[in-house]
DOPA-701636 format. One record per residue (C-alpha): residue in three letters; x, z, y. Coordinates in pm, 1 decimal, padded with zeros to 6 digits. Each point is the difference from the previous one (the first is absolute). Example, Ala and Ser with C-alpha at 12.3 -4.5 7.8 and 13.67 -1.06 7.14 Angstrom:
BEGIN
+-----+----------+----------+----------+
:  aa :       xx :       zz :       yy :
+-----+----------+----------+----------+
: ALA :  01230.0 :  00780.0 : -00450.0 :
: SER :  00137.0 : -00066.0 :  00344.0 :
+-----+----------+----------+----------+
***
This chain:
BEGIN
+-----+----------+----------+----------+
:  aa :       xx :       zz :       yy :
+-----+----------+----------+----------+
: MET : -00001.4 : -00004.9 : -00003.0 :
: SER :  00150.2 : -00094.6 :  00337.7 :
: GLY :  00033.9 :  00238.4 :  00291.2 :
: GLN : -00244.0 : -00222.3 :  00207.3 :
: GLU : -00265.9 :  00023.2 : -00285.5 :
: ALA :  00033.8 :  00375.7 :  00002.0 :
: GLY : -00026.0 :  00027.5 :  00370.3 :
: ALA : -00320.1 : -00217.2 : -00017.4 :
: ARG : -00148.8 :  00226.5 : -00259.8 :
: LEU :  00087.3 :  00303.8 :  00195.4 :
: THR : -00150.1 : -00136.5 :  00315.0 :
: ASP : -00321.5 : -00089.7 : -00185.2 :
: HIS : -00013.1 :  00355.9 : -00143.7 :
: GLU :  00039.9 :  00153.5 :  00360.8 :
: ARG : -00274.9 : -00220.1 :  00133.6 :
: ARG : -00248.2 :  00107.2 : -00280.6 :
: ARG :  00110.8 :  00359.9 :  00050.8 :
: ARG : -00083.1 : -00025.0 :  00363.8 :
: ALA : -00329.5 : -00167.0 : -00067.1 :
: SER : -00103.2 :  00285.3 : -00234.2 :
: ILE :  00096.0 :  00264.9 :  00258.6 :
: ALA : -00178.6 : -00180.5 :  00277.9 :
: ARG : -00308.5 : -00033.4 : -00225.3 :
: ARG : -00011.3 :  00375.1 : -00053.0 :
: TYR :  00065.1 :  00092.4 :  00369.2 :
: ALA : -00266.3 : -00261.0 :  00118.8 :
: ALA : -00261.2 :  00167.3 : -00231.7 :
: ILE :  00025.3 :  00329.3 :  00200.7 :
: ALA : -00287.8 : -00004.1 :  00259.5 :
: SER :  00172.0 :  00238.9 :  00255.4 :
: PRO :  00371.7 :  00048.5 : -00096.6 :
: THR :  00138.0 :  00323.6 :  00132.3 :
: ARG :  00351.0 :  00032.2 :  00165.0 :
: ALA :  00119.9 :  00145.7 : -00328.1 :
: ASP : -00134.5 : -00315.4 : -00180.2 :
: ASP :  00187.8 : -00219.5 :  00245.4 :
: GLU :  00325.4 :  00186.1 : -00046.4 :
: ALA : -00034.7 :  00003.7 : -00376.6 :
: PHE : -00070.5 : -00357.4 : -00052.3 :
: ALA :  00262.0 : -00117.3 :  00261.8 :
: SER :  00264.5 :  00217.7 : -00186.7 :
: GLU : -00113.1 : -00161.5 : -00337.1 :
: LEU :  00053.5 : -00341.2 :  00149.1 :
: GLY :  00318.8 :  00089.0 :  00193.1 :
: LEU : -00180.1 : -00117.2 :  00324.5 :
: SER : -00081.9 :  00151.1 :  00338.3 :
: VAL : -00361.8 :  00100.4 :  00047.0 :
: ASP : -00039.2 : -00290.7 :  00245.5 :
: SER :  00123.8 : -00236.9 : -00266.0 :
: LEU : -00234.1 :  00153.4 : -00244.1 :
: TRP : -00301.5 : -00055.9 :  00235.8 :
: ARG :  00092.3 : -00367.9 :  00023.5 :
: LEU :  00030.5 : -00035.5 : -00359.2 :
: ALA : -00334.5 :  00166.2 : -00070.4 :
: ARG : -00171.8 : -00221.1 :  00273.9 :
: ALA :  00148.3 : -00300.3 : -00178.4 :
: TRP : -00148.8 :  00113.1 : -00327.8 :
: ARG : -00337.7 :  00061.6 :  00144.3 :
: LEU : -00008.6 : -00356.8 :  00141.7 :
: GLY : -00044.3 : -00098.4 : -00371.7 :
: ALA :  00299.5 : -00240.6 : -00015.4 :
: ALA :  00223.3 :  00120.1 : -00282.3 :
: GLY :  00275.6 : -00229.1 :  00125.4 :
: GLU :  00051.7 :  00243.3 :  00283.5 :
: VAL :  00159.9 :  00237.8 : -00220.4 :
: GLY :  00191.0 : -00274.2 : -00186.3 :
: VAL : -00200.5 : -00022.6 : -00326.6 :
: GLU : -00052.0 : -00379.9 :  00010.8 :
: ASP :  00263.3 : -00269.4 :  00017.1 :
: GLN :  00035.1 : -00220.7 :  00307.5 :
: THR : -00129.5 : -00316.3 : -00170.3 :
: THR : -00329.1 :  00173.1 : -00092.0 :
: LEU : -00030.8 :  00147.4 :  00353.7 :
: ARG :  00069.0 : -00324.1 :  00181.6 :
: ALA : -00270.2 : -00174.9 : -00226.5 :
: ARG : -00242.2 :  00277.0 :  00080.8 :
: ALA :  00096.9 : -00023.4 :  00370.2 :
: LEU : -00048.4 : -00389.2 : -00000.7 :
: GLU : -00350.8 :  00034.0 : -00138.6 :
: ALA : -00095.5 :  00281.4 :  00246.4 :
: ALA :  00123.9 : -00208.3 :  00288.5 :
: ARG : -00205.7 : -00307.5 : -00114.5 :
: ASP : -00317.9 :  00204.6 : -00013.8 :
: PRO :  00050.5 :  00301.9 :  00230.9 :
: ASP : -00252.1 :  00281.7 :  00037.9 :
: LEU : -00032.2 :  00047.8 :  00382.0 :
: SER : -00285.9 :  00254.9 : -00002.6 :
: GLU :  00227.6 :  00279.1 :  00120.0 :
: VAL :  00161.1 : -00207.5 :  00273.0 :
: SER : -00145.5 :  00008.0 :  00355.3 :
: PRO : -00212.2 : -00324.3 :  00055.2 :
: SER :  00207.5 : -00082.8 :  00307.8 :
: ARG :  00318.6 : -00019.7 : -00218.2 :
: HIS : -00131.9 : -00233.7 : -00265.4 :
: PRO :  00136.8 : -00319.9 :  00147.8 :
: LEU :  00347.6 :  00161.0 :  00037.2 :
: MET :  00003.3 :  00131.0 : -00357.6 :
: GLU : -00132.2 : -00318.6 : -00155.5 :
: ALA :  00284.4 : -00191.7 :  00173.9 :
: ARG :  00266.3 :  00249.6 : -00132.4 :
: LEU : -00134.7 :  00008.3 : -00351.8 :
: GLN : -00015.7 : -00376.2 : -00019.1 :
: VAL :  00370.8 : -00018.5 :  00089.6 :
: ILE :  00071.6 :  00278.4 : -00247.8 :
: ALA : -00183.7 : -00186.1 : -00276.1 :
: ASP :  00175.7 : -00335.3 :  00072.6 :
: HIS :  00343.7 :  00194.8 : -00018.0 :
: LEU : -00093.2 :  00180.1 : -00318.0 :
: GLU : -00072.2 : -00327.2 : -00169.7 :
: ILE :  00372.2 : -00098.4 :  00034.0 :
: VAL :  00168.6 :  00090.2 : -00318.9 :
: ARG :  00354.6 :  00038.0 :  00149.5 :
: PRO : -00034.5 :  00027.9 :  00377.7 :
: THR :  00303.4 : -00080.3 :  00196.2 :
: PRO :  00111.9 :  00148.0 :  00328.5 :
: ALA : -00137.4 : -00306.3 :  00162.5 :
: ASP : -00339.9 :  00063.6 : -00143.1 :
: VAL :  00001.5 :  00353.4 :  00119.8 :
: THR :  00110.6 : -00108.0 :  00353.6 :
: ALA : -00279.7 : -00263.7 :  00014.3 :
: ALA : -00262.1 :  00251.1 : -00112.4 :
: ALA :  00116.1 :  00250.6 :  00259.2 :
: LYS : -00010.0 : -00270.3 :  00275.2 :
: THR : -00351.5 : -00098.4 : -00087.2 :
: LEU : -00121.4 :  00364.2 :  00057.6 :
: GLU :  00222.3 :  00034.2 :  00305.0 :
: LEU :  00202.3 :  00278.2 : -00158.3 :
: THR :  00361.9 :  00079.4 : -00064.8 :
: VAL :  00137.2 : -00056.9 : -00348.2 :
: PRO :  00035.8 :  00388.8 : -00057.9 :
: SER : -00356.4 :  00046.8 :  00111.7 :
: PHE : -00131.4 : -00268.6 : -00230.1 :
: ARG :  00196.5 :  00147.3 : -00285.9 :
: ARG : -00149.6 :  00343.3 :  00072.3 :
: LEU : -00354.3 : -00156.9 :  00021.9 :
: LEU :  00042.3 : -00176.2 : -00325.7 :
: ARG :  00145.3 :  00310.0 : -00170.5 :
: GLU : -00290.0 :  00215.3 :  00124.1 :
: TRP : -00255.6 : -00254.6 : -00127.4 :
: ILE :  00153.4 : -00021.3 : -00347.9 :
: ARG : -00004.1 :  00383.5 : -00007.6 :
: HIS : -00357.9 :  00079.8 :  00089.5 :
: ARG : -00189.8 : -00325.1 :  00023.2 :
: ASN : -00249.9 :  00155.3 :  00242.9 :
: PRO : -00058.9 : -00192.9 :  00333.6 :
: ALA : -00104.6 :  00308.1 :  00191.8 :
: LEU :  00353.8 :  00152.5 : -00067.1 :
: LEU :  00192.3 : -00308.5 :  00097.9 :
: ALA :  00160.3 : -00009.6 :  00348.8 :
: GLY : -00269.4 : -00126.3 :  00230.5 :
: GLY : -00284.6 :  00083.4 : -00239.5 :
: SER : -00127.2 :  00291.5 :  00209.2 :
: THR :  00035.8 :  00152.6 :  00350.1 :
: PRO :  00318.3 :  00213.9 :  00024.0 :
: MET : -00020.3 :  00380.5 : -00046.5 :
: ARG : -00101.4 :  00202.8 :  00302.2 :
: LYS :  00347.2 :  00149.0 :  00025.3 :
: ALA :  00348.4 : -00154.2 :  00045.4 :
: ARG :  00246.3 :  00006.4 : -00307.2 :
: TYR :  00138.6 :  00315.1 :  00073.9 :
: GLU : -00314.7 :  00184.0 :  00025.7 :
: ARG : -00115.5 : -00157.6 : -00320.4 :
: LYS :  00287.8 :  00185.6 : -00168.3 :
: GLU : -00133.0 :  00316.9 :  00174.6 :
: ILE : -00336.3 : -00052.4 : -00171.6 :
: ALA :  00168.4 : -00030.9 : -00341.7 :
: SER :  00225.7 :  00301.0 :  00053.2 :
: ARG : -00288.4 :  00231.6 :  00095.8 :
: GLU : -00241.3 : -00138.3 : -00268.1 :
: PRO :  00018.2 :  00324.2 : -00204.7 :
: GLN : -00100.8 :  00223.0 :  00288.8 :
: MET : -00289.9 : -00240.7 :  00092.0 :
: VAL : -00128.2 : -00014.4 : -00363.7 :
: ARG : -00005.2 :  00387.7 : -00013.1 :
: ALA : -00166.9 :  00030.6 :  00332.5 :
: LEU : -00272.2 : -00255.2 : -00105.9 :
: ALA : -00044.1 :  00196.0 : -00322.6 :
: ASN : -00037.5 :  00329.0 :  00205.8 :
: LEU : -00248.4 : -00141.1 :  00262.7 :
: GLY : -00157.6 : -00309.7 : -00144.3 :
: THR : -00046.9 : -00343.4 :  00154.8 :
: GLN : -00289.7 :  00088.1 :  00232.3 :
: VAL :  00228.7 :  00240.6 :  00204.9 :
: SER :  00074.3 : -00108.4 :  00368.6 :
: SER :  00332.2 : -00161.8 :  00055.9 :
: MET :  00120.3 :  00286.1 :  00213.9 :
: ALA : -00071.6 :  00256.6 : -00253.1 :
: LEU :  00172.4 : -00201.8 : -00263.0 :
: HIS :  00307.5 : -00038.2 :  00232.1 :
: ARG :  00023.3 :  00367.6 :  00061.5 :
: GLU : -00003.7 :  00064.1 : -00394.5 :
: VAL :  00268.9 : -00267.3 : -00040.2 :
: VAL :  00218.8 :  00161.2 :  00273.8 :
: ARG : -00049.4 :  00338.7 : -00170.9 :
: LEU :  00105.6 : -00145.1 : -00338.4 :
: CYS :  00295.8 : -00178.9 :  00142.1 :
: GLU :  00120.4 :  00329.2 :  00170.3 :
: ILE : -00014.7 :  00172.9 : -00340.5 :
: ASP :  00192.8 : -00277.8 : -00173.4 :
: GLY :  00257.3 : -00013.2 :  00290.3 :
: VAL : -00067.2 : -00368.6 :  00093.7 :
: ALA : -00084.7 : -00152.3 :  00335.4 :
: PRO : -00375.7 : -00067.4 :  00021.2 :
: PRO : -00134.3 : -00357.7 :  00058.7 :
: GLY : -00179.9 : -00098.0 :  00316.7 :
: GLN : -00377.8 :  00048.6 :  00045.2 :
: PRO : -00056.6 : -00392.0 : -00006.3 :
: THR :  00174.1 : -00001.5 : -00331.5 :
: THR : -00223.3 :  00265.8 : -00140.5 :
: TYR : -00313.5 : -00180.2 :  00131.5 :
: ALA :  00124.4 : -00320.6 : -00175.4 :
: ARG :  00032.9 :  00191.6 : -00333.0 :
: LEU : -00338.0 :  00162.4 :  00042.3 :
: MET : -00163.7 : -00345.2 :  00055.6 :
: ARG :  00171.1 : -00130.5 : -00317.9 :
: ALA : -00110.4 :  00307.2 : -00202.8 :
: ARG : -00363.4 : -00047.7 :  00111.3 :
: SER :  00020.4 : -00372.5 : -00099.3 :
: ASP :  00132.8 :  00102.0 : -00337.3 :
: ALA : -00245.1 :  00287.5 : -00059.0 :
: SER : -00244.1 :  00011.1 : -00282.2 :
: MET : -00303.3 : -00213.5 :  00068.5 :
: ASN : -00359.3 :  00133.9 : -00024.0 :
: GLU :  00095.9 :  00363.6 :  00094.7 :
: GLY : -00085.0 :  00011.5 :  00362.2 :
: PRO : -00269.8 :  00199.1 :  00175.4 :
: PRO : -00367.2 : -00130.7 : -00018.4 :
: GLY : -00157.0 : -00209.9 :  00261.6 :
: PHE :  00097.1 : -00315.7 :  00184.4 :
: ALA :  00207.5 : -00087.4 :  00314.9 :
: LEU :  00014.7 : -00274.2 :  00253.1 :
: ASP :  00321.8 : -00100.0 :  00164.2 :
: HIS :  00169.6 : -00270.7 :  00210.7 :
: SER :  00372.2 : -00089.2 : -00015.2 :
: ALA :  00217.2 : -00301.3 :  00096.5 :
: VAL :  00183.9 : -00141.6 : -00301.5 :
: ASN :  00335.5 : -00154.8 : -00002.3 :
: LEU : -00128.1 : -00360.9 : -00014.0 :
: ALA :  00036.2 : -00245.7 :  00296.5 :
: VAL : -00287.8 : -00243.0 :  00052.9 :
: ARG : -00021.6 : -00300.0 :  00215.4 :
: ARG : -00258.1 :  00010.4 :  00278.5 :
: GLU : -00234.9 : -00295.8 :  00039.3 :
: ASP :  00046.2 :  00014.5 :  00381.9 :
: GLY :  00371.5 : -00095.0 : -00053.2 :
: ALA :  00130.5 :  00342.2 :  00116.8 :
: ASP :  00286.6 :  00169.9 : -00186.0 :
: PRO : -00083.0 :  00109.4 : -00353.7 :
: THR : -00149.0 :  00348.8 : -00009.2 :
: MET :  00012.3 :  00282.2 : -00247.1 :
: ALA : -00338.8 :  00010.9 : -00180.8 :
: VAL : -00216.0 :  00307.2 : -00008.1 :
: LEU : -00168.9 :  00112.8 : -00325.2 :
: SER : -00325.1 :  00204.1 : -00005.4 :
: MET : -00074.7 :  00166.4 : -00327.6 :
: LEU : -00245.3 :  00243.8 : -00150.5 :
: PHE :  00137.7 :  00169.8 : -00310.2 :
: CYS : -00096.9 :  00255.3 : -00265.2 :
: SER :  00182.1 :  00332.0 :  00075.0 :
: THR :  00008.5 :  00087.9 : -00365.4 :
: SER :  00169.2 : -00311.9 : -00134.9 :
: GLY :  00131.6 : -00168.5 :  00307.7 :
: ARG : -00191.5 : -00309.2 : -00099.4 :
: ILE : -00081.9 : -00229.5 :  00301.5 :
: VAL : -00369.8 : -00072.4 : -00020.4 :
: ALA : -00029.4 : -00240.9 :  00297.9 :
: HIS :  00250.6 : -00151.6 :  00258.8 :
: SER :  00030.0 : -00229.7 :  00277.5 :
: LEU :  00286.4 : -00162.3 :  00192.3 :
: SER :  00037.5 : -00082.4 :  00375.8 :
: LEU :  00254.0 : -00087.9 :  00266.6 :
: ASP : -00154.3 :  00227.6 :  00244.1 :
: PRO : -00010.7 :  00387.6 :  00029.4 :
: PRO : -00274.3 :  00192.5 : -00184.4 :
: SER : -00333.2 : -00009.3 :  00167.3 :
: PRO : -00345.3 :  00171.9 : -00060.3 :
: GLY : -00143.8 : -00326.6 : -00101.3 :
: ARG :  00256.4 : -00063.8 : -00273.6 :
: THR : -00030.6 :  00368.8 : -00116.2 :
: ALA : -00379.6 : -00026.7 : -00007.1 :
: ALA :  00016.9 : -00325.1 : -00191.2 :
: LEU :  00247.5 :  00143.0 : -00264.6 :
: LEU : -00222.2 :  00308.6 : -00046.4 :
: SER : -00294.0 : -00221.5 : -00057.3 :
: MET :  00178.9 : -00211.5 : -00249.9 :
: ALA :  00128.9 :  00310.1 : -00194.7 :
: ALA : -00344.3 :  00158.7 : -00003.6 :
: SER : -00157.6 : -00311.3 : -00138.8 :
: ILE :  00275.4 : -00018.3 : -00281.0 :
: LEU :  00003.2 :  00354.9 : -00105.6 :
: PRO : -00279.9 :  00173.2 : -00211.7 :
: PRO : -00212.4 :  00273.7 :  00174.4 :
: GLY :  00150.7 :  00341.7 :  00035.3 :
: THR :  00058.7 :  00291.0 :  00234.6 :
: GLU :  00387.1 :  00007.9 :  00006.5 :
: GLU :  00142.0 :  00075.6 :  00335.0 :
: LEU :  00156.9 : -00274.3 :  00207.5 :
: THR :  00293.9 :  00073.5 :  00242.4 :
: LEU :  00106.1 : -00229.2 :  00278.6 :
: ASP :  00168.6 :  00029.5 :  00347.3 :
: ILE : -00193.0 : -00094.1 :  00311.9 :
: PRO :  00185.0 : -00000.8 :  00340.1 :
: ALA : -00156.3 :  00194.5 :  00283.9 :
: HIS : -00064.5 : -00311.8 :  00197.9 :
: PRO : -00323.2 : -00145.1 :  00160.2 :
: ASP :  00026.2 : -00314.7 : -00208.7 :
: TRP : -00026.0 :  00187.0 : -00324.9 :
: ARG : -00279.4 :  00234.6 :  00114.2 :
: SER : -00282.3 : -00218.5 : -00155.1 :
: LEU :  00168.2 :  00000.7 : -00346.0 :
: ASP :  00047.8 :  00377.8 :  00034.5 :
: ASP : -00360.6 :  00056.7 :  00090.2 :
: THR : -00133.1 : -00225.7 : -00274.6 :
: LEU :  00206.7 :  00179.0 : -00269.7 :
: ASN : -00093.5 :  00341.1 :  00123.3 :
: ALA : -00370.3 : -00089.4 : -00020.2 :
: SER :  00007.3 : -00170.4 : -00319.3 :
: GLY : -00039.6 :  00304.7 : -00223.0 :
: VAL :  00289.2 : -00117.4 : -00213.6 :
: SER :  00284.0 :  00261.4 : -00081.5 :
: ILE :  00264.5 : -00136.7 :  00232.9 :
: ARG :  00292.7 :  00203.1 :  00139.6 :
: ILE :  00134.6 : -00149.0 :  00324.3 :
: ASP :  00343.9 :  00086.9 :  00129.4 :
: SER : -00019.2 : -00058.7 :  00387.4 :
: SER :  00320.6 : -00054.6 :  00198.9 :
: LYS :  00101.8 : -00140.2 :  00316.3 :
: ARG :  00145.0 : -00293.6 : -00174.1 :
: LEU : -00057.4 : -00156.2 : -00343.6 :
: ALA :  00212.4 :  00185.1 : -00252.2 :
: ALA :  00078.3 : -00308.1 : -00190.4 :
: GLY :  00147.1 :  00013.7 : -00358.5 :
: LYS : -00045.6 :  00374.0 : -00022.3 :
: LEU : -00260.0 :  00009.6 : -00273.2 :
: ALA :  00164.1 : -00280.3 : -00220.6 :
: ALA :  00344.5 :  00150.8 :  00031.0 :
: ARG : -00143.5 :  00332.5 : -00114.4 :
: ARG : -00147.5 : -00159.1 : -00311.5 :
: PHE :  00246.7 : -00264.2 : -00116.3 :
: GLY :  00288.1 : -00009.3 :  00237.2 :
: ASP :  00096.6 : -00311.8 :  00199.0 :
: LEU : -00044.3 : -00281.1 : -00235.0 :
: VAL : -00296.1 : -00219.1 : -00100.6 :
: GLY :  00120.4 : -00204.3 : -00293.7 :
: THR :  00304.6 : -00182.5 :  00148.2 :
: LEU : -00108.7 :  00054.2 :  00356.4 :
: ARG :  00151.4 :  00285.6 :  00211.7 :
: LEU : -00231.9 :  00174.1 :  00233.3 :
: ARG :  00133.2 :  00007.6 :  00373.3 :
: PRO : -00244.2 :  00245.0 :  00158.6 :
: GLY :  00196.2 :  00007.8 :  00331.4 :
: HIS : -00089.3 : -00361.6 :  00076.8 :
: THR : -00376.7 :  00040.4 : -00075.5 :
: ARG : -00139.9 :  00061.6 :  00349.2 :
: SER :  00221.0 : -00280.7 :  00153.7 :
: PRO :  00113.9 : -00240.3 : -00282.6 :
: ALA :  00356.1 : -00100.0 :  00058.7 :
: THR :  00098.3 : -00369.2 :  00009.8 :
: ALA :  00224.9 : -00138.0 : -00254.8 :
: ARG :  00287.0 : -00011.7 :  00226.6 :
: LEU :  00026.0 :  00382.9 : -00032.0 :
: THR : -00063.1 :  00018.3 : -00374.6 :
: ARG :  00187.1 : -00273.0 : -00162.4 :
: VAL :  00318.3 :  00096.8 : -00198.1 :
: MET :  00292.6 : -00240.3 :  00004.1 :
: GLY : -00245.9 : -00299.7 :  00014.6 :
: ALA : -00101.5 :  00044.1 : -00356.0 :
: ASP : -00381.7 :  00067.7 :  00076.8 :
: THR : -00199.1 : -00322.0 :  00014.7 :
: PRO : -00316.7 :  00036.2 :  00209.8 :
: LEU : -00323.7 : -00081.3 : -00193.8 :
: THR : -00307.7 : -00169.8 :  00104.1 :
: PRO : -00315.2 :  00226.8 :  00029.3 :
: SER : -00139.7 : -00144.2 : -00331.0 :
: GLU :  00337.4 :  00059.3 : -00179.8 :
: ALA :  00007.0 :  00354.7 :  00146.2 :
: VAL : -00346.3 :  00077.3 : -00127.7 :
: GLY :  00105.4 : -00132.2 : -00352.3 :
: ALA :  00316.0 :  00197.7 :  00010.2 :
: VAL : -00181.1 :  00326.7 :  00100.5 :
: ASP : -00269.9 : -00050.5 : -00279.3 :
: ALA :  00282.0 : -00041.2 : -00256.3 :
: ALA :  00171.0 :  00312.5 :  00132.2 :
: VAL : -00316.8 :  00199.3 : -00023.2 :
: ARG : -00053.3 : -00110.8 : -00360.7 :
: LEU :  00341.8 :  00104.8 : -00084.4 :
: HIS : -00064.5 :  00331.5 :  00166.4 :
: ASN : -00331.7 :  00055.1 : -00182.2 :
: SER :  00141.9 : -00083.6 : -00352.9 :
: GLY : -00023.0 :  00317.5 : -00203.6 :
: ARG : -00219.5 :  00187.3 :  00266.7 :
: ALA : -00345.6 :  00100.5 : -00119.8 :
: GLU : -00309.6 : -00142.4 :  00154.4 :
: PRO : -00229.6 :  00257.5 :  00180.1 :
: THR : -00317.0 :  00079.1 : -00182.8 :
: VAL : -00178.5 :  00137.5 :  00306.4 :
: GLY : -00000.3 : -00107.1 :  00362.3 :
: PHE : -00059.6 :  00183.5 :  00335.7 :
: VAL : -00347.8 : -00133.4 :  00099.1 :
: PRO : -00290.1 :  00180.5 : -00184.8 :
: SER : -00259.0 : -00216.1 : -00175.4 :
: GLY : -00278.4 : -00106.7 :  00226.8 :
: ARG :  00212.7 :  00013.4 :  00321.4 :
: LEU :  00206.5 : -00311.4 : -00066.4 :
: ASN : -00221.6 : -00241.4 :  00206.0 :
: ASP : -00024.5 :  00219.6 :  00302.9 :
: PHE :  00367.6 :  00079.9 : -00000.3 :
: THR :  00124.2 : -00352.0 : -00035.6 :
: LYS : -00257.5 : -00131.4 :  00254.0 :
: ALA :  00129.1 :  00246.7 :  00255.8 :
: LEU :  00349.0 : -00104.1 : -00060.0 :
: ASP : -00073.3 : -00378.3 :  00021.0 :
: GLN : -00140.5 :  00053.4 :  00345.7 :
: ILE :  00341.9 :  00138.0 :  00106.9 :
: SER :  00205.5 : -00265.9 : -00183.4 :
: SER : -00196.1 : -00290.5 :  00125.1 :
+-----+----------+----------+----------+
***
């Protein structure tokens, strides 16, 4: 047996050993700090490297921990590039990802690519050769368009702060276990700071804690929320062309959802700020879809003369409605409390709801392609379907039997 053959067998054994350890670690729902250190020691890696290895395993690509040979991986990568699943990619990034995957597929069909082939592919995508090699390597590794460079909007924080999120993950996991996902972001931050002081590490910033809380709510178990319904408005990270020729504008999503499951029952899309008419129309639509019931409905109505007619109508309806009045519309608050800041692949941007931002302020590195209004409606419908998958449909509504006609008739007068 040659030394080269022995080295290849040893490498294969080591890869399978890592896969086995990663599988055991990934099966732990909430690993403790002791688990992290024990598994990292078994692998001979740092805790950060262990997290990256476990994340690779959870993605479902065995090749990420070296179990499959390169020929098999490239064949699978070619098949995935020819028929990609873009359901988790932001709709405004579909043209970019389709172009990148087309070039990657053409390159993978070359049995023995030369340096000239690599240079040509990189030039087609307007990338440097090292950048294209990284792009190709990442695609072969995970075959997931949403994880490929350009497949999603960047993280909220810069690279050095993303390391901060990873290095304080154990404290954040423990704080969430102590307080739950429905805690306020400030209360969670105080608990994280307390745990960091006990462990002798520097605490993360409050925005970092808020981002982690939003992710925890998005990942929380479905169908375990409080009873009732809620109506909310929020801008979404989707640039839409205006028919009047003005700069593309961030779309505003209005949604009525079940507080128990987080399932969106009815929704509408607009390029204008929320209004009493749109809110009344959405309420009427939801009431017509849902079965009769006496569940409480929560919504926010600004203390503004334009909204007074809707406020008076709902108060006089006899339906169990809880109205949170404020000087300005508290956009996105109810949705963030239930399922974080994601609806399918679309990120909620509550800060732009009352005055939707133009695309010039929201596009990232020119990667977002503005959609037509009809394309935007289709993209939002698809995102809502993805969001609703696995969430139970409500069996009761918020309008008692016999009151539906009067309730919708009063709302239709406001929405007309």
